[in-house]
PATOR-64914 format. One line per field, with one value per atom (N, C-alpha, C, O): x, y, z; residue in one letter; residue number from 1. Coordinates in steps of 0.02 Angstrom, whole numbers, plus 50000, padded with zeros to 5 digits. Layout:
<recs>
px: c(X, ...)
py: c(Y, ...)
pz: c(Z, ...)
rest: c(A, ...)
nr: c(NUM, ...)
</recs>
This chain:
<recs>
px: c(50037, 49996, 50025, 50070, 50021, 50073, 50028, 49967, 50099, 50047, 50103, 50162, 50055, 50097, 50079, 50020, 50138, 50166, 50129, 50171, 50070, 50038, 50016, 49992, 50037, 50022, 49980, 50007, 49896, 49869, 49863, 49827, 49918, 49901, 49979, 49993, 50022, 50069, 50072, 50067, 50083, 50078, 50094, 50064, 50163, 50218, 50147, 50117, 50146, 50117, 50039, 50018, 50012, 49956, 49962, 49920, 50052, 50052, 50059, 50025, 50092, 50085, 50060, 50071, 50014, 49935, 49893, 49873, 49893, 49864, 49918, 49902, 49952, 50010, 49966, 49921, 49983, 49952, 49855, 49839, 49814, 49745, 49756, 49704, 49797, 49799, 49806, 49786, 49856, 49888, 49810, 49781, 49806, 49722, 49752, 49729, 49788, 49819, 49789, 49763, 49787, 49749, 49787, 49829, 49791, 49853, 49829, 49770, 49854, 49847, 49852, 49899, 49811, 49832, 49868, 49834, 49938, 49939, 49955, 50004, 49886, 49899, 49940, 49910, 50036, 50088, 50061, 50054, 50046, 50043, 49985, 50013, 49913, 49852, 49866, 49826, 49944, 49967, 50023, 50046, 50059, 50117, 50161, 50164, 50223, 50249, 50286, 50314, 50274, 50329, 50391, 50407, 50451, 50525, 50543, 50589, 50488, 50526, 50505, 50545, 50441, 50417, 50459, 50452, 50496, 50516, 50581, 50605, 50601, 50700, 50662, 50693, 50623, 50624, 50580, 50562, 50554, 50566, 50611, 50611, 50684, 50739, 50775, 50802, 50778, 50815, 50782, 50812, 50727, 50693, 50708, 50719, 50714, 50749, 50803, 50824, 50838, 50930, 50952, 51008, 50910, 50950, 50978, 50969, 51020, 50994, 50949, 50903, 50913, 50884, 50855, 50803, 50961, 50946, 50936, 50940, 50930, 50918, 50829, 50798, 50795, 50745, 50704, 50645, 50762, 50731, 50705, 50732, 50659, 50652, 50664, 50621, 50758, 50774, 50774, 50801, 50715, 50680, 50636, 50592, 50600, 50569, 50568, 50605, 50544, 50556, 50585, 50625, 50549, 50531, 50620, 50652, 50653, 50714, 50754, 50773, 50759, 50816, 50826, 50873, 50736, 50738, 50766, 50800, 50752, 50777, 50816, 50817, 50846, 50895, 50939, 50981, 50921, 50987, 51071, 51114, 51077, 51169, 51184, 51228, 51141, 51155, 51189, 51176, 51225, 51264, 51238, 51252, 51186, 51101, 51139, 51172, 51140, 51137, 51047, 50990, 51072, 51018, 50964, 50919, 50978, 50919, 50877, 50816, 50923, 50916, 50881, 50848, 50857, 50841, 50774, 50725, 50780, 50743, 50658, 50599, 50691, 50637, 50611, 50553, 50658, 50653, 50573, 50518, 50585, 50526, 50462, 50406, 50494, 50432, 50375, 50314, 50424, 50407, 50368, 50325, 50395, 50391, 50374, 50415, 50321, 50318, 50308, 50305, 50307, 50296, 50391, 50414, 50405, 50506, 50506, 50549, 50460, 50459, 50453, 50406, 50502, 50514, 50439, 50433, 50399, 50371, 50338, 50340, 50304, 50283, 50315, 50339, 50330, 50362, 50301, 50261, 50305, 50288, 50334, 50387, 50287, 50296, 50269, 50208, 50310, 50269, 50326, 50374, 50310, 50343, 50377, 50368, 50445, 50506, 50576, 50637, 50496, 50523, 50504, 50477, 50546, 50518, 50577, 50635, 50496, 50558, 50506, 50446, 50553, 50524, 50505, 50543, 50443, 50418, 50456, 50422, 50511, 50534, 50576, 50619, 50570, 50509, 50445, 50446, 50394, 50315, 50335, 50323, 50364, 50360, 50413, 50422, 50441, 50484, 50444, 50468, 50379, 50352, 50326, 50288, 50333, 50310, 50349, 50324, 50433, 50473, 50461, 50503, 50408, 50412, 50356, 50351, 50293, 50224, 50225, 50176)
py: c(49926, 49992, 50065, 50072, 50114, 50180, 50226, 50233, 50267, 50302, 50366, 50364, 50424, 50498, 50535, 50542, 50563, 50606, 50661, 50704, 50687, 50738, 50794, 50783, 50845, 50936, 50977, 51027, 50967, 50982, 51071, 51103, 51105, 51164, 51202, 51262, 51137, 51146, 51134, 51079, 51198, 51151, 51100, 51071, 51089, 51053, 50971, 50937, 50969, 50914, 50912, 50867, 50979, 50953, 50929, 50895, 50962, 50924, 50842, 50803, 50823, 50748, 50700, 50643, 50747, 50703, 50701, 50653, 50743, 50744, 50706, 50681, 50695, 50617, 50576, 50562, 50547, 50498, 50473, 50420, 50536, 50514, 50522, 50504, 50540, 50513, 50464, 50458, 50413, 50399, 50329, 50306, 50322, 50289, 50239, 50188, 50223, 50168, 50188, 50244, 50138, 50181, 50181, 50136, 50240, 50254, 50266, 50248, 50295, 50280, 50372, 50408, 50386, 50471, 50504, 50523, 50502, 50527, 50605, 50641, 50613, 50704, 50704, 50689, 50718, 50718, 50760, 50742, 50819, 50879, 50829, 50801, 50814, 50771, 50716, 50688, 50680, 50625, 50624, 50606, 50643, 50639, 50597, 50576, 50573, 50492, 50499, 50547, 50400, 50394, 50405, 50423, 50393, 50391, 50326, 50311, 50297, 50241, 50244, 50225, 50267, 50267, 50314, 50307, 50356, 50413, 50366, 50363, 50330, 50301, 50250, 50242, 50231, 50194, 50211, 50164, 50274, 50316, 50351, 50364, 50381, 50376, 50319, 50322, 50261, 50209, 50202, 50194, 50209, 50192, 50245, 50246, 50293, 50357, 50376, 50425, 50332, 50318, 50402, 50418, 50453, 50500, 50503, 50454, 50569, 50575, 50591, 50589, 50609, 50649, 50727, 50752, 50744, 50831, 50822, 50877, 50802, 50794, 50815, 50846, 50774, 50769, 50839, 50853, 50881, 50938, 50981, 50979, 51012, 51075, 51149, 51185, 51165, 51204, 51302, 51340, 51304, 51385, 51364, 51392, 51324, 51339, 51387, 51358, 51429, 51492, 51440, 51452, 51381, 51335, 51302, 51286, 51293, 51287, 51318, 51301, 51365, 51395, 51460, 51477, 51470, 51477, 51456, 51486, 51377, 51327, 51261, 51206, 51286, 51206, 51216, 51177, 51283, 51279, 51332, 51345, 51351, 51314, 51295, 51320, 51236, 51203, 51118, 51097, 51106, 50992, 50961, 50946, 50935, 50902, 50826, 50832, 50749, 50689, 50672, 50693, 50637, 50611, 50579, 50569, 50558, 50553, 50623, 50629, 50668, 50738, 50750, 50778, 50758, 50797, 50782, 50818, 50687, 50643, 50654, 50643, 50678, 50713, 50776, 50794, 50804, 50899, 50875, 50894, 50834, 50814, 50777, 50772, 50754, 50718, 50776, 50775, 50831, 50871, 50923, 50965, 50907, 50981, 50940, 50919, 50938, 50882, 50948, 50944, 50994, 51039, 51041, 51053, 51029, 51022, 50983, 51004, 50920, 50869, 50882, 50903, 50868, 50910, 50834, 50774, 50875, 50837, 50857, 50914, 50805, 50770, 50724, 50732, 50640, 50594, 50530, 50515, 50506, 50444, 50392, 50390, 50329, 50258, 50219, 50219, 50176, 50120, 50056, 50041, 50038, 49949, 49998, 50052, 49950, 49990, 50041, 50049, 50065, 50141, 50154, 50123, 50238, 50307, 50355, 50354, 50407, 50482, 50569, 50575, 50609, 50669, 50688, 50674, 50724, 50734, 50822, 50868, 50825, 50920, 50874, 50839, 50867, 50901, 50837, 50777, 50883, 50817, 50766, 50705, 50799, 50732, 50673, 50623, 50690, 50644, 50558, 50502, 50574, 50512, 50486, 50441, 50499, 50464, 50403, 50349, 50406, 50370, 50284, 50241, 50271, 50242, 50214, 50168, 50255, 50225, 50209, 50183)
pz: c(49985, 50000, 49986, 50027, 49955, 49957, 50001, 50004, 50047, 50094, 50073, 50054, 50085, 50092, 50147, 50165, 50180, 50222, 50209, 50196, 50205, 50168, 50244, 50300, 50214, 50240, 50206, 50183, 50192, 50141, 50140, 50102, 50204, 50173, 50150, 50142, 50142, 50083, 50009, 49981, 49981, 49900, 49864, 49819, 49898, 49856, 49876, 49835, 49921, 49965, 49913, 49878, 49927, 49874, 49805, 49776, 49767, 49699, 49716, 49682, 49754, 49768, 49797, 49817, 49796, 49827, 49736, 49704, 49727, 49631, 49610, 49556, 49619, 49569, 49573, 49533, 49640, 49694, 49649, 49622, 49660, 49644, 49559, 49531, 49523, 49462, 49416, 49358, 49472, 49468, 49468, 49419, 49503, 49512, 49548, 49522, 49590, 49645, 49685, 49687, 49732, 49807, 49843, 49843, 49899, 49945, 50001, 50004, 50061, 50129, 50153, 50139, 50179, 50177, 50263, 50311, 50262, 50345, 50350, 50340, 50371, 50400, 50438, 50489, 50464, 50504, 50558, 50617, 50531, 50583, 50626, 50674, 50620, 50661, 50686, 50723, 50668, 50682, 50674, 50620, 50723, 50732, 50751, 50809, 50682, 50675, 50733, 50757, 50762, 50811, 50798, 50741, 50864, 50845, 50800, 50762, 50822, 50778, 50717, 50675, 50696, 50611, 50582, 50521, 50592, 50590, 50564, 50507, 50624, 50597, 50538, 50486, 50543, 50475, 50424, 50388, 50412, 50347, 50316, 50256, 50386, 50355, 50331, 50276, 50371, 50321, 50234, 50181, 50247, 50157, 50136, 50076, 50163, 50102, 50101, 50070, 50142, 50167, 50177, 50155, 50207, 50216, 50286, 50322, 50313, 50370, 50416, 50374, 50478, 50521, 50472, 50450, 50477, 50441, 50373, 50345, 50357, 50270, 50269, 50225, 50359, 50334, 50355, 50346, 50386, 50433, 50368, 50313, 50384, 50328, 50364, 50389, 50358, 50396, 50419, 50459, 50353, 50374, 50403, 50370, 50454, 50453, 50545, 50584, 50566, 50633, 50697, 50742, 50683, 50757, 50735, 50785, 50678, 50665, 50716, 50771, 50682, 50654, 50766, 50802, 50770, 50844, 50886, 50928, 50878, 50930, 50915, 50942, 50863, 50850, 50795, 50770, 50779, 50698, 50728, 50686, 50790, 50796, 50851, 50886, 50867, 50928, 50861, 50805, 50905, 50880, 50905, 50963, 50869, 50884, 50860, 50808, 50894, 50880, 50822, 50829, 50785, 50781, 50782, 50741, 50856, 50906, 50929, 50935, 50939, 50954, 50888, 50933, 50835, 50753, 50756, 50747, 50781, 50759, 50819, 50806, 50882, 50940, 50924, 50926, 50908, 50867, 50825, 50844, 50771, 50723, 50746, 50723, 50803, 50842, 50878, 50873, 50920, 50952, 50903, 50917, 50847, 50815, 50735, 50694, 50733, 50656, 50575, 50513, 50620, 50554, 50506, 50450, 50543, 50559, 50493, 50454, 50465, 50417, 50346, 50311, 50336, 50261, 50210, 50223, 50158, 50132, 50075, 50050, 50054, 50060, 50036, 49980, 50085, 50086, 50080, 50125, 50025, 49987, 49976, 49945, 50026, 50046, 49998, 49992, 49953, 49918, 49924, 49888, 49957, 50002, 50021, 50050, 49985, 50027, 49976, 49971, 49941, 49890, 49971, 50016, 49955, 49977, 49932, 49911, 49935, 49893, 49937, 49948, 49949, 49971, 49912, 49866, 49897, 49837, 49812, 49788, 49821, 49813, 49754, 49780, 49678, 49649, 49644, 49630, 49660, 49663, 49617, 49614, 49587, 49509, 49519, 49484, 49566, 49600, 49621, 49608, 49657, 49640, 49604, 49621, 49554, 49475, 49486, 49469, 49523, 49528, 49560, 49546, 49598, 49627, 49645, 49685, 49603, 49595, 49503, 49475)
rest: c(X, X, X, X, X, X, X, X, X, X, X, X, X, X, X, X, X, X, X, X, X, X, X, X, X, X, X, X, X, X, X, X, X, X, X, X, X, X, X, X, X, X, X, X, X, X, X, X, X, X, X, X, X, X, X, X, X, X, X, X, X, X, X, X, X, X, X, X, X, X, X, X, X, X, X, X, X, X, X, X, X, X, X, X, X, X, X, X, X, X, X, X, X, X, X, X, X, X, X, X, X, X, X, X, X, X, X, X, X, X, X, X, X, X, X, X, X, X, X, X, X, X, X, X, X, X, X, X, X, X, X, X, X, X, X, X, X, X, X, X, X, X, X, X, X, X, X, X, X, X, X, X, X, X, X, X, X, X, X, X, X, X, X, X, X, X, X, X, X, X, X, X, X, X, X, X, X, X, X, X, X, X, X, X, X, X, X, X, X, X, X, X, X, X, X, X, X, X, X, X, X, X, X, X, X, X, X, X, X, X, X, X, X, X, X, X, X, X, X, X, X, X, X, X, X, X, X, X, X, X, X, X, X, X, X, X, X, X, X, X, X, X, X, X, X, X, X, X, X, X, X, X, X, X, X, X, X, X, X, X, X, X, X, X, X, X, X, X, X, X, X, X, X, X, X, X, X, X, X, X, X, X, X, X, X, X, X, X, X, X, X, X, X, X, X, X, X, X, X, X, X, X, X, X, X, X, X, X, X, X, X, X, X, X, X, X, X, X, X, X, X, X, X, X, X, X, X, X, X, X, X, X, X, X, X, X, X, X, X, X, X, X, X, X, X, X, X, X, X, X, X, X, X, X, X, X, X, X, X, X, X, X, X, X, X, X, X, X, X, X, X, X, X, X, X, X, X, X, X, X, X, X, X, X, X, X, X, X, X, X, X, X, X, X, X, X, X, X, X, X, X, X, X, X, X, X, X, X, X, X, X, X, X, X, X, X, X, X, X, X, X, X, X, X, X, X, X, X, X, X, X, X, X, X, X, X, X, X, X, X, X, X, X, X, X, X, X, X, X, X, X, X)
nr: c(1, 1, 1, 1, 2, 2, 2, 2, 3, 3, 3, 3, 4, 4, 4, 4, 5, 5, 5, 5, 6, 6, 6, 6, 7, 7, 7, 7, 8, 8, 8, 8, 9, 9, 9, 9, 10, 10, 10, 10, 11, 11, 11, 11, 12, 12, 12, 12, 13, 13, 13, 13, 14, 14, 14, 14, 15, 15, 15, 15, 16, 16, 16, 16, 17, 17, 17, 17, 18, 18, 18, 18, 19, 19, 19, 19, 20, 20, 20, 20, 21, 21, 21, 21, 22, 22, 22, 22, 23, 23, 23, 23, 24, 24, 24, 24, 25, 25, 25, 25, 26, 26, 26, 26, 27, 27, 27, 27, 28, 28, 28, 28, 29, 29, 29, 29, 30, 30, 30, 30, 31, 31, 31, 31, 32, 32, 32, 32, 33, 33, 33, 33, 34, 34, 34, 34, 35, 35, 35, 35, 36, 36, 36, 36, 37, 37, 37, 37, 38, 38, 38, 38, 39, 39, 39, 39, 40, 40, 40, 40, 41, 41, 41, 41, 42, 42, 42, 42, 43, 43, 43, 43, 44, 44, 44, 44, 45, 45, 45, 45, 46, 46, 46, 46, 47, 47, 47, 47, 48, 48, 48, 48, 49, 49, 49, 49, 50, 50, 50, 50, 51, 51, 51, 51, 52, 52, 52, 52, 53, 53, 53, 53, 54, 54, 54, 54, 55, 55, 55, 55, 56, 56, 56, 56, 57, 57, 57, 57, 58, 58, 58, 58, 59, 59, 59, 59, 60, 60, 60, 60, 61, 61, 61, 61, 62, 62, 62, 62, 63, 63, 63, 63, 64, 64, 64, 64, 65, 65, 65, 65, 66, 66, 66, 66, 67, 67, 67, 67, 68, 68, 68, 68, 69, 69, 69, 69, 70, 70, 70, 70, 71, 71, 71, 71, 72, 72, 72, 72, 73, 73, 73, 73, 74, 74, 74, 74, 75, 75, 75, 75, 76, 76, 76, 76, 77, 77, 77, 77, 78, 78, 78, 78, 79, 79, 79, 79, 80, 80, 80, 80, 81, 81, 81, 81, 82, 82, 82, 82, 83, 83, 83, 83, 84, 84, 84, 84, 85, 85, 85, 85, 86, 86, 86, 86, 87, 87, 87, 87, 88, 88, 88, 88, 89, 89, 89, 89, 90, 90, 90, 90, 91, 91, 91, 91, 92, 92, 92, 92, 93, 93, 93, 93, 94, 94, 94, 94, 95, 95, 95, 95, 96, 96, 96, 96, 97, 97, 97, 97, 98, 98, 98, 98, 99, 99, 99, 99, 100, 100, 100, 100, 101, 101, 101, 101, 102, 102, 102, 102, 103, 103, 103, 103, 104, 104, 104, 104, 105, 105, 105, 105, 106, 106, 106, 106, 107, 107, 107, 107, 108, 108, 108, 108, 109, 109, 109, 109, 110, 110, 110, 110, 111, 111, 111, 111, 112, 112, 112, 112, 113, 113, 113, 113)
</recs>
């Protein structure tokens, strides 16, 4: 089952959702600001994406700039920050089985569906 971590207020996330809708395939929408991923769920997503936790952070968010930007953080601390402040999680993330992409640009999603 395809899964999209979606923020309806984000234009790139809406574009990603539209790509999935147009694909005709079944998928699950996770509104991650409402249903915040757990630490273990984020770790699994990072493993599928094959990136470091820092690479999944939206570094232009005010929360990041005000609280974390100039600190030296461990991967565990970065993941904890994303769980505490899910707005920091880059979006959209689409997972299809053992493949995952960050939909930036949204056309990346087509590579795994």
